[in-house]
N, C-alpha and C positions, 0 to 999 in steps of 0.2 A: 478486713486488713489488719495484720499485724500492728500493735502500737508496740514500739521499742525506745529504750532509753540508750543515746547514743553514746559509745567511748571512742575516743580517736586513739587508734594506734596505726603503724603502719601496718598497711594490708599485702598480705603475698597471694595472689592469684594461683600460683602450681605449686602444691604440696611436695610434689615428686621434686622439685629442687632444694627441699630442706631433707631428703634422705639422700647424705652427705659423707663422702669419702675424706672432704676436705673442712678443718675446724672453723670456728670463727674468725679465728686468728690466721688460719691459712687462707681462708678467705680474701681478707683483708691485703696477703701477703702476695695473693698469686694474681689478686684483680679478680674483676667480675668476668669479662671474657673468658679467660682461662679456666675459670670456676666452672660458665656454661658449658665450654667445649668438654672439660672433665668429664662431668656428670654425664652428658649428652653419650659420651662415650664410653663411660662405666657402664652406666645402668639404662642404655636403651637401646642402644646400638644401632644396625640400618632400620629396624623395625620399628622403633620407637615404644619398645616392650621389653621388660626384662624377665627371669625364669627364676622360678625359687631354687633352682637346683644352680644357680649362679650366683647365689648370694652366700658370702664367705661370712658365716659368725662371727663377732668381734666383741660381743658383751663377756666384762671379765667381772662384774658387779653387779647387785640389784640391790634396789633401795625400794622395800615397799611401806607405803603410808597406810594404814590400817585403819579405817574408820567404824570404831566397834561400836555396833548396835545397829547396823544400817540405815548409810544416808538415803535423803529422798532424789533420785534422779531429776524429778521435774523441778525440784528447786537448786540443781547444781549443774549439771552437765546436758540437762534434755530437757531444757524448759519449753514450754507449749505456748501457743497462741495465746493471750493473755484473755481474750474474750471467750476462751474456754472454760467450762464449769470446775475444771480440776485443775486448772494453772495455778491457782493461789494466787496471794500478791505481789510475789516478786515479778520483777521485770526481767525481759531478756536482754542482753546487752551484745555489740558486737562486738568481735575479736578482732588479733592479728591477721585472720586468715578471713577473706570474703566470704561470707555467707553461713559462716561458724558462729553461734550464740552459744551466751553461758549464763547462768544468774547473774544479776546485777550485783550481786554479793561475793564474785570472785573479780573483781576489776583487774587486779594486778596478775592474776592466773590467766587471763584473757589476754593480756600483752604477752603472753608466752604461748600460746594457743598455736602457733607455727612450730611449734616442739612436739605437740601433743598428737596422739590419736585415741578418739574418743568413740569408743564402742558403746553403744547404744543398746544394744540388743543380746545383753548377757539372760541367760538362763538356767534355772536350777529347779530341782524339786525340793529342796531344804528351805522350809520355812519357819524351821525352830533354830534360835538365836545357835544354843551350842552345837547342832551337828551342822548347820550352816558354816561357823566358825570353824569345825574342824577341815571340813570338804575342801574349804577356801584356804587353808592352810596345808592342807598335803595333795589336793586332787582326786581324794578319795572318800566317798560317803560312810560314816562311822559304822560299824558292823563286824562282831566276831571278835575272836581274837588277837587278830594280828593290828599291830599299831604303827600304822604307816608313819615316816619322815615326812617332815615338814618341806614345804620349797628352799626354806634357808638351809635345812641339814642337808639336803640334797646338794644344794650349790657349797657348801663346805665339803661334803664327800668326793665330788666330781673336780671342784675346781683348787681346793686348798692347797698351797705349796709352802705352809707354813715358813714363809720367808721373814714374815715381818712378826712372828710369835705371838700375834694380837689376836682374840678369839678369831673364826673365819667367819662366825655365827652370831651378831649380837641382837638383844631385843631390848628395845627403850621403853618404859612407861609401864610395861607390862610383859609378866612372862607369858609364853606361850607352848605349843606342843613339844614334843621331845625329839631325837635323832630316831626314835623308834627301833626299826629291825637293823638300821646303820649303827647303831651303837650311842652310847651317851661322849664319846669324845665329839661327836655332831651335835650334840644340844647345844640350844643359845645361850649363852653369856649373858644374863638379865643387868640390865640398868635401869634401876628402880625411878631415880629421877635424874633429868641432865642437867638440871640447877644445881644441886649439891654435886660433893667431892664423889666422886665413885668410891665405895666401902671396899675396905680390906685390898686395896692394891699397892700395900707398901708393907715391907717387915716391920714385926714389932719391934719396940727399942731394945739396944743391944744385941741384936740379928741381924746377920749379914746373909749373902749368898753359901756363903761356905758352911756357916753353921747350920742354915738351914737344910743344906741337902746332904749333909752326915746323919742330920734327923731324920730327914727322908729316907734315905738309905738302912737307919736302924728300923724305921717303923716297916717298912717293905719285907726286910729279913723277919722280924715279930710276927707279920702276916702271911709269912709265905705258904705256909700248911694249911692254914685256914681257907687261902684262895684256891689253892688246887683242889680242895675237896669242894669248895662252895662256888663254881662258877655260875654267871648270870647276868643280870643287866643289873643290878644292884653293886655287885664287887666291880663291875666294870665302871661303872660311874664314880664309885670310891677313889678308884685308882686314876680316871678321867682327869677328877677334878684337882686332884694334885700335881699332875702331870700339866694342867692347862695352866694351874694357878703358878707354879712356879717360872714357865714361859713367862707370863703374863707378867709377873714382876720384873722378868729380865729383858725385858723387849725395850729396844732403844726408840720404839716408838710409842712409849705408854703414855706422852704426852696429849696422844690423838684424842684422849679424854678431857682433857683439862680446857674447857672453853674461855677461861679466863685469860687464856693465850692469844683469843681473837680482839681484834679494837671493838671499843663498845658501840661503835656507830655498823657494825657488821651483826654484832649481836642482836641489837634493837629493832633492826631490818628484820632479821627474823621472826621477831618474838618475842618479847622476853616472858616467856610461859612455857611449860613444859614440852607442848607439843612443836612452837618453834624452836627451841632449844636442843630438842631430840633432834630436828631436822639438820641443824648447824653442826651436831655430832655427827649424824649420818656420813656428812661430805666430808668431816676431819678423818673419820674411819677409813672412810673409801679411799681417801685421797693416802691414807697409810697401808694400805693393801687388804683391807678387811674386803671379804667377800659377799657377805649380806647382811644387809642390816634391815630391822624393822621397826617403825615408828607407831605406837598405837594413839590414837585418841578417840576417847570413851564419850559416850553420852549422846548417841545417835540413836537411839530406842523412839522416837518421838512419836508417841501415842496420844500424846496430849502437848498442845500448847506447840505444836511442829515447828510455826514458822520463826516465833522469836525466838526458840532455844536453836534453830538453824542457821538463824541470822549470827547470832553468838559465836556459834562456831565456825563458821564460814570465814567469820571477822579473824579468828585464831587461824585457819588453815589458808586462806589466801596469802596473806604476805609471805608465810612460811615456805609454802609449794612452790610461790614464785619464785622466791628468793633461792630457793634450793637448784631450779632450774637454771636459773639465771648464772647462779656461781658454779655449777658445774660445766655449762657451756663453758662460760668466760676461763676456767682452769682446763680446759679441753679434756674433763673427764665425761661430759655427756656421752658421748659417740661411745664410752665404752662402759657405760650403767644403765643398766635399765631401771627406770622409776615407774613405780604400779602406784595408782592411788583407786583404793578400793574398801566395800566394806563387806558382809556377808550375805547382805542381798539388799535389794531397795524398798521403797515405800510406795505403800496403794496411790494412785491416782487419786481415789475418791477421796475426799475430806471427811471424817469423822465427828460425831457430837462433840467429842471435845476438842474441836479445833487442831487434832491431828491425823495421822496418817500409819496406817499398821503395816505389816510384814508384806513383802510384795518380790516373791523370787522369780516372778515370771516376765521379765523385760527390764532390766536395770543396768547402769552405767557403770564400766570402770574406764581406767585412763591410763595410756603407755605413753612414758616418753623415752628416748634414747637407745643406746644398747643395738644402734644401726636401725631403728625403726624407723619408718617413715613420719614425719610430722604434718600438722598442716589438714587433717582430714578426721572425717567421720564413719566409723564402720556401722553399719546397721540402723536399723531405726523401729521407733514403735509406732503405734498409731497415734492419729489425732488427740485421741484422748488418752493416751497412754496407758492404756489397759494392756496392751499385749504390745509382741514381738510383729512389727508389720515386715521387715526386711531381714534376711541373714541371723536367724537365731545361732550365739555362738555359745556352748557351755563349758563348765570350768576346766575339764580336760582340754578342750579346744585351747584356752586361754595359757595353763599349763604347759602344753606340747610347744606353742608360739613363745615361751619363754625360755622353755630347754633349748630351744632351736637357736634362739638368740645366743645362748651361753655356750652353743657348741656341743650339749650334752646329748644323748643318744636316747630320745625320750621311749624308744620302743626295747631299750636294753630291761633287761630283767635281773632284780636281787632277790637272792633268798632270806626267807624271813627265817625268824627261829624255829621256828615249825618245820622247815624245809620247804614249804610253798614258796616258789616262782612269783614273784610282784613284779609287774612290771612299773617304769618310773613314772609313766602316765597312761593311767586305765582309758585306752581306745579314742585317745584324741588326736585331731588333728591339726596341722599349723594352720592360722589365719595368716595365707598369703598377702591379704591389702597392707596388712603390716609391714612387709617385706619388699615387694615388688612394686 
């Protein structure tokens, strides 16, 4: 028998009711009966089911919380019976959805489970950090001369309308891979520390927009011949950086990076640390029109002292993650923003002699919320001992295809690499239908 530590939260028996066309405010406005009738009419019809072809993509933004090093699925979103040898000391707790449990160190996230789709059957072949990190950012395994664009760069390429003049792709706390063959203009803008003012986003003393642009014109004239003879990514990057910098400095929404605009209570609710403040900045950036934001939290490579270190990390993740979902929902942004939590792989169910868990690419967890996806459900499963996938294995290409589908991007479309080779947006993936129907 499973022994659980109970966490009281409102429970929702029917996750389909949270796959909504109506926001939380809309729910209150139109009333319970109207809401249920609308859901039944739009999503189930007379047969009680919907088809993927009937789903209209509505995501406009992506926020990725990347747990660098690979978090343990058993100690986060795939807890096992405490009597199992592999389960570890963490207890599972109930969530806002009946029958779904998570780690006891995610109590605030548990309250948001009705927004979450927990995928417990992720499978990859990459157990090396660098190779897996590349795969989870681009959807492709590294190899050869091709440098694939990241998900953020793809989002920038396909969705950026450049209205806000802010960078369309932002990485917080850590740099990541580039725009690859899509070009330097889709490289991420990096915020090294969201708790400090962003470097170099104002003109130097005695400089204004007119003087800066006049100097930029002069520089372009001086470089014209050089650029004509030496085309390539380096040249493109040089030009793109100046262009993006000029747009950023003159954006009316530049204050999205300034967290001191937020009430102290809100900042503290996210957590006064780089990850928590990064999540708050992500919300502000999405609200200002940025298409893609990734926030990195390092430290998950827990070969030693897994449980103490994971507990410390979850105490950082829990308030920030829960507050981000809650905040987006209350601002009517969650329905158009995909929020993804994952690392490069999971960790072994078997506990090693150093009280740690090692790399485990075969059966780990990723969590998706918002962007028109269904909440309040678990997709796939691992065996009772957690050693392998028991049901519905899902690959990275399937995850990427699903994210592209949510964003309205044709994941079968081909782009041409610098060598002239056609490269699909997603490498042979299929949409995870349970996320949408």
